[in-house]
N, CA, C and O atoms as CSV, one atom per row, in Angstrom:
chain,resi,resn,atom,element,x,y,z
A,1,UNK,N,N,2.314,4.366,15.347
A,1,UNK,CA,C,3.582,4.429,14.450
A,1,UNK,C,C,4.504,5.433,15.042
A,1,UNK,O,O,4.203,6.623,15.147
A,2,UNK,N,N,5.672,4.904,15.438
A,2,UNK,CA,C,6.668,5.607,15.977
A,2,UNK,C,C,7.569,6.702,14.986
A,2,UNK,O,O,7.417,6.519,13.779
A,3,UNK,N,N,8.259,7.539,15.292
A,3,UNK,CA,C,9.129,8.159,14.387
A,3,UNK,C,C,10.442,7.394,14.044
A,3,UNK,O,O,10.853,6.720,14.989
A,4,UNK,N,N,11.125,7.345,13.019
A,4,UNK,CA,C,12.100,6.685,12.778
A,4,UNK,C,C,13.268,7.207,13.463
A,4,UNK,O,O,13.565,8.399,13.550
A,5,UNK,N,N,14.004,6.071,14.017
A,5,UNK,CA,C,15.360,6.398,14.949
A,5,UNK,C,C,16.590,6.353,13.913
A,5,UNK,O,O,16.842,5.271,13.384
A,6,UNK,N,N,17.252,7.315,13.649
A,6,UNK,CA,C,18.273,7.493,12.689
A,6,UNK,C,C,19.611,6.526,13.164
A,6,UNK,O,O,20.463,6.116,12.376
A,7,UNK,N,N,19.591,6.261,14.633
A,7,UNK,CA,C,20.716,5.289,14.919
A,7,UNK,C,C,20.228,3.788,14.799
A,7,UNK,O,O,20.919,2.906,15.308
A,8,UNK,N,N,19.290,3.540,14.271
A,8,UNK,CA,C,18.642,2.103,14.178
A,8,UNK,C,C,18.880,1.847,12.556
A,8,UNK,O,O,18.555,2.811,11.864
A,9,UNK,N,N,19.362,0.770,11.892
A,9,UNK,CA,C,19.420,0.689,10.480
A,9,UNK,C,C,17.915,0.638,9.965
A,9,UNK,O,O,17.734,1.210,8.891
A,10,UNK,N,N,17.079,0.190,10.416
A,10,UNK,CA,C,15.720,0.215,9.939
A,10,UNK,C,C,15.248,1.599,9.985
A,10,UNK,O,O,14.635,2.087,9.036
A,11,UNK,N,N,15.535,2.309,11.156
A,11,UNK,CA,C,14.981,3.688,11.053
A,11,UNK,C,C,15.676,4.563,10.159
A,11,UNK,O,O,15.187,5.638,9.814
A,12,UNK,N,N,16.956,4.098,9.710
A,12,UNK,CA,C,17.640,4.932,8.531
A,12,UNK,C,C,16.710,4.675,7.406
A,12,UNK,O,O,16.283,5.631,6.759
A,13,UNK,N,N,16.397,3.578,7.150
A,13,UNK,CA,C,15.562,3.242,5.903
A,13,UNK,C,C,14.257,3.925,5.911
A,13,UNK,O,O,13.785,4.381,4.870
A,14,UNK,N,N,13.713,4.005,6.941
A,14,UNK,CA,C,12.289,4.598,7.085
A,14,UNK,C,C,12.372,6.123,6.842
A,14,UNK,O,O,11.497,6.705,6.200
A,15,UNK,N,N,13.642,6.877,7.468
A,15,UNK,CA,C,13.978,8.282,7.437
A,15,UNK,C,C,14.278,8.629,5.868
A,15,UNK,O,O,13.585,9.497,5.337
A,16,UNK,N,N,15.219,8.019,5.174
A,16,UNK,CA,C,15.756,8.073,3.981
A,16,UNK,C,C,14.557,7.995,2.974
A,16,UNK,O,O,14.398,8.771,2.032
A,17,UNK,N,N,13.845,7.086,3.261
A,17,UNK,CA,C,12.758,6.561,2.385
A,17,UNK,C,C,11.442,7.751,2.365
A,17,UNK,O,O,10.715,7.920,1.386
A,18,UNK,N,N,11.337,8.436,3.538
A,18,UNK,CA,C,10.554,9.315,3.569
A,18,UNK,C,C,11.125,10.634,2.827
A,18,UNK,O,O,10.401,11.286,2.074
A,19,UNK,N,N,12.390,10.966,3.071
A,19,UNK,CA,C,12.864,12.019,2.395
A,19,UNK,C,C,13.030,11.792,0.662
A,19,UNK,O,O,12.725,12.672,-0.143
A,20,UNK,N,N,13.488,10.648,0.333
A,20,UNK,CA,C,13.450,10.335,-1.026
A,20,UNK,C,C,12.008,10.389,-1.605
A,20,UNK,O,O,11.945,10.731,-2.786
A,21,UNK,N,N,10.731,10.084,-0.910
A,21,UNK,CA,C,9.544,10.120,-1.494
A,21,UNK,C,C,9.137,11.529,-1.550
A,21,UNK,O,O,8.425,11.860,-2.497
A,22,UNK,N,N,9.498,12.455,-0.637
A,22,UNK,CA,C,9.112,13.982,-0.729
A,22,UNK,C,C,9.913,14.452,-1.661
A,22,UNK,O,O,9.456,15.409,-2.286
A,23,UNK,N,N,11.167,14.012,-2.011
A,23,UNK,CA,C,12.027,14.516,-3.167
A,23,UNK,C,C,11.508,14.239,-4.666
A,23,UNK,O,O,11.577,14.976,-5.650
A,24,UNK,N,N,10.984,12.990,-4.537
A,24,UNK,CA,C,10.386,12.710,-5.669
A,24,UNK,C,C,9.055,13.510,-6.129
A,24,UNK,O,O,8.845,13.895,-7.279
A,25,UNK,N,N,8.235,13.680,-5.069
A,25,UNK,CA,C,7.061,14.704,-5.209
A,25,UNK,C,C,7.492,16.100,-5.671
A,25,UNK,O,O,6.897,16.715,-6.557
A,26,UNK,N,N,8.586,16.572,-5.001
A,26,UNK,CA,C,8.965,17.951,-5.428
A,26,UNK,C,C,9.598,17.709,-6.981
A,26,UNK,O,O,9.431,18.626,-7.786
A,27,UNK,N,N,10.290,16.545,-7.398
A,27,UNK,CA,C,10.631,16.532,-8.787
A,27,UNK,C,C,9.670,16.603,-9.623
A,27,UNK,O,O,9.740,17.364,-10.588
A,28,UNK,N,N,8.483,15.728,-9.368
A,28,UNK,CA,C,7.357,16.047,-10.325
A,28,UNK,C,C,6.909,17.542,-10.200
A,28,UNK,O,O,6.625,18.114,-11.252
A,29,UNK,N,N,6.848,17.991,-9.436
A,29,UNK,CA,C,6.273,19.526,-9.426
A,29,UNK,C,C,7.333,20.301,-10.206
A,29,UNK,O,O,6.913,21.248,-10.870
A,30,UNK,N,N,8.513,20.070,-10.226
A,30,UNK,CA,C,9.516,20.702,-11.020
A,30,UNK,C,C,9.467,20.440,-12.491
A,30,UNK,O,O,9.699,21.280,-13.360
A,31,UNK,N,N,9.134,19.158,-12.687
A,31,UNK,CA,C,9.004,18.573,-14.328
A,31,UNK,C,C,7.845,19.398,-14.737
A,31,UNK,O,O,7.961,20.154,-15.701
A,32,UNK,N,N,6.707,19.306,-14.059
A,32,UNK,CA,C,5.691,20.207,-14.485
A,32,UNK,C,C,5.935,21.688,-14.876
A,32,UNK,O,O,5.474,22.246,-15.871
A,33,UNK,N,N,6.708,22.211,-13.964
A,33,UNK,CA,C,7.054,23.715,-14.279
A,33,UNK,C,C,8.110,23.634,-15.414
A,33,UNK,O,O,8.212,24.601,-16.169
A,34,UNK,N,N,8.723,22.793,-15.547
A,34,UNK,CA,C,9.934,22.884,-16.760
A,34,UNK,C,C,9.038,22.670,-18.083
A,34,UNK,O,O,9.437,23.135,-19.150
A,35,UNK,N,N,7.787,21.942,-18.000
A,35,UNK,CA,C,7.190,21.720,-19.279
A,35,UNK,C,C,6.204,22.991,-19.647
A,35,UNK,O,O,6.136,23.454,-20.786
A,36,UNK,N,N,5.420,23.510,-18.479
A,36,UNK,CA,C,4.568,24.322,-18.556
A,36,UNK,C,C,5.082,25.907,-18.735
A,36,UNK,O,O,4.599,26.704,-19.539
A,37,UNK,N,N,6.127,26.165,-17.840
A,37,UNK,CA,C,6.373,27.576,-17.565
A,37,UNK,C,C,7.950,27.505,-18.161
A,37,UNK,O,O,8.568,28.558,-18.005
A,38,UNK,N,N,8.575,26.584,-18.718
A,38,UNK,CA,C,9.746,26.671,-19.240
A,38,UNK,C,C,10.784,26.985,-18.280
A,38,UNK,O,O,11.658,27.815,-18.528
A,39,UNK,N,N,10.695,26.216,-16.974
A,39,UNK,CA,C,11.592,26.638,-16.004
A,39,UNK,C,C,12.231,25.465,-15.590
A,39,UNK,O,O,11.781,24.830,-14.636
A,40,UNK,N,N,13.717,24.930,-16.496
A,40,UNK,CA,C,14.104,23.767,-16.418
A,40,UNK,C,C,14.984,23.716,-14.892
A,40,UNK,O,O,15.157,22.607,-14.387
A,41,UNK,N,N,15.468,24.823,-14.265
A,41,UNK,CA,C,16.460,24.777,-13.190
A,41,UNK,C,C,15.930,23.901,-12.154
A,41,UNK,O,O,16.739,23.119,-11.656
A,42,UNK,N,N,14.596,23.875,-11.685
A,42,UNK,CA,C,14.138,22.771,-10.603
A,42,UNK,C,C,14.536,21.607,-10.910
A,42,UNK,O,O,15.035,20.938,-10.005
A,43,UNK,N,N,14.442,21.069,-12.172
A,43,UNK,CA,C,14.740,19.462,-12.498
A,43,UNK,C,C,16.368,19.452,-12.413
A,43,UNK,O,O,16.898,18.484,-11.867
A,44,UNK,N,N,17.065,20.357,-12.864
A,44,UNK,CA,C,18.572,20.542,-12.865
A,44,UNK,C,C,18.875,20.202,-11.273
A,44,UNK,O,O,19.702,19.338,-10.984
A,45,UNK,N,N,18.233,20.856,-10.375
A,45,UNK,CA,C,18.722,20.957,-9.066
A,45,UNK,C,C,18.362,19.634,-8.337
A,45,UNK,O,O,19.224,18.972,-7.759
A,46,UNK,N,N,16.880,19.228,-8.396
A,46,UNK,CA,C,16.423,18.314,-7.883
A,46,UNK,C,C,16.382,16.723,-8.303
A,46,UNK,O,O,16.116,15.756,-7.590
A,47,UNK,N,N,16.698,16.766,-9.550
A,47,UNK,CA,C,16.980,15.607,-10.252
A,47,UNK,C,C,18.275,14.703,-9.539
A,47,UNK,O,O,18.221,13.538,-9.143
A,48,UNK,N,N,19.199,15.441,-9.520
A,48,UNK,CA,C,20.431,14.743,-8.869
A,48,UNK,C,C,20.265,14.573,-7.334
A,48,UNK,O,O,20.798,13.615,-6.774
A,49,UNK,N,N,19.587,15.418,-6.696
A,49,UNK,CA,C,19.275,15.217,-5.294
A,49,UNK,C,C,18.504,13.829,-4.977
A,49,UNK,O,O,18.801,12.968,-4.149
A,50,UNK,N,N,17.470,13.872,-5.850
A,50,UNK,CA,C,16.349,12.874,-5.845
A,50,UNK,C,C,17.252,11.385,-6.044
A,50,UNK,O,O,17.095,10.387,-5.341
A,51,UNK,N,N,18.161,11.511,-7.106
A,51,UNK,CA,C,18.794,10.165,-7.544
A,51,UNK,C,C,19.888,9.774,-6.537
A,51,UNK,O,O,20.139,8.575,-6.419
A,52,UNK,N,N,20.555,10.665,-5.809
A,52,UNK,CA,C,21.316,10.456,-4.791
A,52,UNK,C,C,20.696,9.677,-3.480
A,52,UNK,O,O,21.168,8.688,-2.918
A,53,UNK,N,N,19.477,10.427,-3.153
A,53,UNK,CA,C,18.792,9.784,-2.190
A,53,UNK,C,C,18.109,8.451,-2.516
A,53,UNK,O,O,18.071,7.554,-1.674
A,54,UNK,N,N,17.648,8.337,-3.555
A,54,UNK,CA,C,17.294,6.852,-4.291
A,54,UNK,C,C,18.616,5.815,-4.072
A,54,UNK,O,O,18.560,4.772,-3.421
A,55,UNK,N,N,19.573,6.230,-4.621
A,55,UNK,CA,C,20.668,5.454,-4.442
A,55,UNK,C,C,21.101,5.134,-2.858
A,55,UNK,O,O,21.296,3.958,-2.553
A,56,UNK,N,N,21.219,5.963,-2.063
A,56,UNK,CA,C,21.221,5.874,-0.604
A,56,UNK,C,C,20.120,4.901,-0.118
A,56,UNK,O,O,20.405,3.956,0.618
A,57,UNK,N,N,18.999,5.117,-0.492
A,57,UNK,CA,C,18.011,4.091,0.106
A,57,UNK,C,C,18.092,2.808,-0.454
A,57,UNK,O,O,17.580,1.909,0.214
A,58,UNK,N,N,18.618,2.507,-1.531
A,58,UNK,CA,C,18.880,1.263,-1.890
A,58,UNK,C,C,20.050,0.588,-1.351
A,58,UNK,O,O,20.099,-0.637,-1.246
A,59,UNK,N,N,21.035,1.402,-0.993
A,59,UNK,CA,C,22.190,0.959,-0.262
A,59,UNK,C,C,21.862,0.638,1.175
A,59,UNK,O,O,22.381,-0.339,1.715
A,60,UNK,N,N,21.008,1.436,1.820
A,60,UNK,CA,C,20.709,1.027,3.156
A,60,UNK,C,C,19.770,-0.123,3.344
A,60,UNK,O,O,19.607,-0.675,4.432
A,61,UNK,N,N,19.042,-0.523,2.025
A,61,UNK,CA,C,18.048,-1.639,2.191
A,61,UNK,C,C,18.989,-2.774,2.009
A,61,UNK,O,O,18.821,-3.734,2.761
A,62,UNK,N,N,20.002,-2.831,1.093
A,62,UNK,CA,C,20.839,-3.882,0.951
A,62,UNK,C,C,21.808,-4.160,2.208
A,62,UNK,O,O,22.154,-5.271,2.610
A,63,UNK,N,N,22.156,-2.951,2.720
A,63,UNK,CA,C,22.979,-3.172,4.045
A,63,UNK,C,C,21.967,-3.929,5.184
A,63,UNK,O,O,22.329,-4.986,5.700
A,64,UNK,N,N,20.847,-3.385,5.482
A,64,UNK,CA,C,20.081,-4.148,6.366
A,64,UNK,C,C,19.909,-5.564,5.892
A,64,UNK,O,O,20.273,-6.461,6.653
A,65,UNK,N,N,19.437,-5.842,4.814
A,65,UNK,CA,C,19.528,-7.427,4.361
A,65,UNK,C,C,20.608,-8.074,4.572
A,65,UNK,O,O,20.567,-9.181,5.108
A,66,UNK,N,N,21.766,-7.499,4.187
A,66,UNK,CA,C,23.288,-8.376,4.656
A,66,UNK,C,C,23.383,-8.356,5.953
A,66,UNK,O,O,24.033,-9.301,6.401
A,67,UNK,N,N,22.920,-7.530,6.816
A,67,UNK,CA,C,23.070,-7.681,8.318
A,67,UNK,C,C,22.082,-8.572,8.709
A,67,UNK,O,O,22.203,-9.016,9.851
A,68,UNK,N,N,21.187,-8.926,8.087
A,68,UNK,CA,C,20.011,-9.754,8.360
A,68,UNK,C,C,19.093,-9.366,9.360
A,68,UNK,O,O,18.723,-10.050,10.314
A,69,UNK,N,N,18.684,-7.983,9.012
A,69,UNK,CA,C,17.717,-7.230,9.751
A,69,UNK,C,C,16.601,-7.012,9.053
A,69,UNK,O,O,15.614,-6.553,9.628
A,70,UNK,N,N,16.579,-7.322,7.641
A,70,UNK,CA,C,15.514,-7.778,6.852
A,70,UNK,C,C,15.725,-9.092,6.217
A,70,UNK,O,O,16.790,-9.670,5.999
A,71,UNK,N,N,14.321,-9.517,5.920
A,71,UNK,CA,C,14.349,-10.962,5.065
A,71,UNK,C,C,14.553,-10.613,3.486
A,71,UNK,O,O,14.513,-9.482,3.002
A,72,UNK,N,N,14.771,-11.792,2.817
A,72,UNK,CA,C,14.908,-11.326,1.443
A,72,UNK,C,C,13.609,-10.843,1.011
A,72,UNK,O,O,13.674,-9.990,0.126
A,73,UNK,N,N,12.347,-11.194,1.438
A,73,UNK,CA,C,11.268,-10.735,0.940
A,73,UNK,C,C,11.028,-9.289,1.196
A,73,UNK,O,O,10.563,-8.497,0.376
A,74,UNK,N,N,11.397,-9.022,2.433
A,74,UNK,CA,C,11.140,-7.440,2.973
A,74,UNK,C,C,12.231,-6.771,2.009
A,74,UNK,O,O,11.826,-5.824,1.334
A,75,UNK,N,N,13.557,-7.152,1.870
A,75,UNK,CA,C,14.431,-6.442,1.036
A,75,UNK,C,C,13.753,-6.082,-0.419
A,75,UNK,O,O,13.620,-4.960,-0.907
A,76,UNK,N,N,13.381,-7.286,-0.949
A,76,UNK,CA,C,12.894,-7.114,-2.357
A,76,UNK,C,C,11.612,-6.125,-2.409
A,76,UNK,O,O,11.500,-5.202,-3.216
A,77,UNK,N,N,10.732,-6.445,-1.488
A,77,UNK,CA,C,9.614,-5.599,-1.485
A,77,UNK,C,C,9.992,-3.986,-1.187
A,77,UNK,O,O,9.362,-3.064,-1.706
A,78,UNK,N,N,10.845,-3.842,-0.492
A,78,UNK,CA,C,11.459,-2.453,0.083
A,78,UNK,C,C,12.039,-1.954,-1.354
A,78,UNK,O,O,11.658,-0.849,-1.742
A,79,UNK,N,N,12.798,-2.585,-2.043
A,79,UNK,CA,C,13.561,-2.282,-3.211
A,79,UNK,C,C,12.461,-1.672,-4.255
A,79,UNK,O,O,12.554,-0.548,-4.748
A,80,UNK,N,N,11.474,-2.536,-4.495
A,80,UNK,CA,C,10.263,-2.428,-5.319
A,80,UNK,C,C,9.509,-1.156,-5.034
A,80,UNK,O,O,9.238,-0.299,-5.875
A,81,UNK,N,N,9.188,-1.128,-3.698
A,81,UNK,CA,C,8.475,0.039,-3.224
A,81,UNK,C,C,9.240,1.424,-3.349
A,81,UNK,O,O,8.614,2.484,-3.392
A,82,UNK,N,N,10.585,1.366,-3.403
A,82,UNK,CA,C,11.193,2.723,-3.549
A,82,UNK,C,C,11.114,3.273,-4.887
A,82,UNK,O,O,11.309,4.483,-5.005
A,83,UNK,N,N,10.804,2.430,-6.133
A,83,UNK,CA,C,10.451,2.579,-7.247
A,83,UNK,C,C,9.008,3.324,-7.680
A,83,UNK,O,O,8.842,4.209,-8.520
A,84,UNK,N,N,8.041,2.673,-6.833
A,84,UNK,CA,C,6.855,3.048,-6.962
A,84,UNK,C,C,6.429,4.287,-6.505
A,84,UNK,O,O,6.753,4.466,-5.331
A,85,UNK,N,N,5.738,5.331,-7.076
A,85,UNK,CA,C,5.274,6.491,-6.474
A,85,UNK,C,C,4.392,6.126,-5.258
A,85,UNK,O,O,3.430,5.360,-5.200
A,86,UNK,N,N,5.009,6.922,-4.249
A,86,UNK,CA,C,4.231,7.003,-2.813
A,86,UNK,C,C,4.757,5.492,-2.274
A,86,UNK,O,O,4.480,5.202,-1.110
A,87,UNK,N,N,5.353,4.724,-2.923
A,87,UNK,CA,C,5.700,3.329,-2.148
A,87,UNK,C,C,6.497,3.646,-1.072
A,87,UNK,O,O,6.223,2.949,-0.095
A,88,UNK,N,N,7.546,4.587,-0.855
A,88,UNK,CA,C,8.214,4.742,0.471
A,88,UNK,C,C,7.325,4.964,1.691
A,88,UNK,O,O,7.573,4.587,2.836
A,89,UNK,N,N,6.317,5.593,1.298
A,89,UNK,CA,C,5.317,5.952,2.478
A,89,UNK,C,C,4.756,4.634,2.986
A,89,UNK,O,O,4.774,4.351,4.184
A,90,UNK,N,N,4.222,3.779,1.984
A,90,UNK,CA,C,3.735,2.351,2.302
A,90,UNK,C,C,4.835,1.539,3.190
A,90,UNK,O,O,4.566,0.943,4.234
A,91,UNK,N,N,6.145,1.624,2.577
A,91,UNK,CA,C,7.178,0.867,2.993
A,91,UNK,C,C,7.486,1.344,4.486
A,91,UNK,O,O,7.895,0.496,5.279
A,92,UNK,N,N,7.320,2.571,4.874
A,92,UNK,CA,C,7.549,2.892,6.189
A,92,UNK,C,C,6.593,2.575,7.227
A,92,UNK,O,O,6.855,2.543,8.429
A,93,UNK,N,N,5.420,2.333,6.673
A,93,UNK,CA,C,4.390,1.834,7.566
A,93,UNK,C,C,4.647,0.544,7.711
A,93,UNK,O,O,4.731,0.141,8.871
A,94,UNK,N,N,4.821,-0.355,6.684
A,94,UNK,CA,C,4.999,-1.723,6.974
A,94,UNK,C,C,6.330,-1.853,7.856
A,94,UNK,O,O,6.308,-2.748,8.701
A,95,UNK,N,N,7.354,-1.158,7.774
A,95,UNK,CA,C,8.506,-1.249,8.754
A,95,UNK,C,C,8.466,-1.003,10.141
A,95,UNK,O,O,9.094,-1.554,11.045
A,96,UNK,N,N,7.540,0.012,10.180
A,96,UNK,CA,C,7.255,0.482,11.564
A,96,UNK,C,C,6.310,-0.560,12.099
A,96,UNK,O,O,6.401,-0.782,13.306
A,97,UNK,N,N,5.492,-1.180,11.466
A,97,UNK,CA,C,4.511,-2.141,12.234
A,97,UNK,C,C,5.319,-3.526,12.413
A,97,UNK,O,O,5.086,-4.241,13.388
A,98,UNK,N,N,6.233,-3.865,11.483
A,98,UNK,CA,C,7.038,-5.110,11.711
A,98,UNK,C,C,7.929,-4.770,13.068
A,98,UNK,O,O,8.086,-5.561,13.998
A,99,UNK,N,N,8.439,-3.530,12.996
A,99,UNK,CA,C,9.341,-3.303,14.121
A,99,UNK,C,C,8.556,-3.520,15.678
A,99,UNK,O,O,9.014,-4.130,16.643
A,100,UNK,N,N,7.364,-2.883,15.583
A,100,UNK,CA,C,6.426,-2.722,16.772
A,100,UNK,C,C,6.135,-4.228,16.949
A,100,UNK,O,O,6.234,-4.594,18.120
A,101,UNK,N,N,5.847,-5.051,16.188
A,101,UNK,CA,C,5.292,-6.294,16.318
A,101,UNK,C,C,6.406,-7.282,16.868
A,101,UNK,O,O,6.163,-8.268,17.564
A,102,UNK,N,N,7.515,-6.919,16.502
A,102,UNK,CA,C,8.734,-8.184,16.920
A,102,UNK,C,C,9.689,-7.356,18.160
A,102,UNK,O,O,10.803,-7.760,18.495
A,103,UNK,N,N,9.120,-6.316,18.663
A,103,UNK,CA,C,9.883,-5.793,19.850
A,103,UNK,C,C,11.045,-4.864,19.327
A,103,UNK,O,O,12.180,-5.016,19.779
A,104,UNK,N,N,10.775,-3.921,18.393
A,104,UNK,CA,C,11.551,-2.942,17.850
A,104,UNK,C,C,12.952,-3.678,16.989
A,104,UNK,O,O,14.089,-3.208,16.935
A,105,UNK,N,N,12.495,-4.855,16.412
A,105,UNK,CA,C,13.648,-5.415,15.447
A,105,UNK,C,C,12.733,-6.098,14.493
A,105,UNK,O,O,11.682,-6.679,14.765
A,106,UNK,N,N,13.318,-5.930,13.288
A,106,UNK,CA,C,12.659,-6.429,12.029
A,106,UNK,C,C,13.128,-7.847,11.632
A,106,UNK,O,O,14.301,-8.052,11.323
A,107,UNK,N,N,12.184,-8.831,11.646
A,107,UNK,CA,C,12.614,-10.130,11.335
A,107,UNK,C,C,12.383,-10.557,9.848
A,107,UNK,O,O,12.724,-11.677,9.467
């Protein structure tokens, strides 16, 4: 599996998906800290960051589908995986495999 290329629309989805997934994990940690240690600042900071990354990811998925770089099935699956915890990690793997099998373009 290769590293995502930000110049490629699918690479942007992969990269933003990874960052969004990591921001979700950080947000979970901040949520625990908020409940256990009464430290709400982390959620106030990472909540909007995670939300913006999530919206950017959905936009990139929709854009790639509109440009016919993703099939409808792939776009829907990527959208669903962006909601599931650890889904973007799985999505990255699938997009990388698909790009490799089809000669660096997703069919």
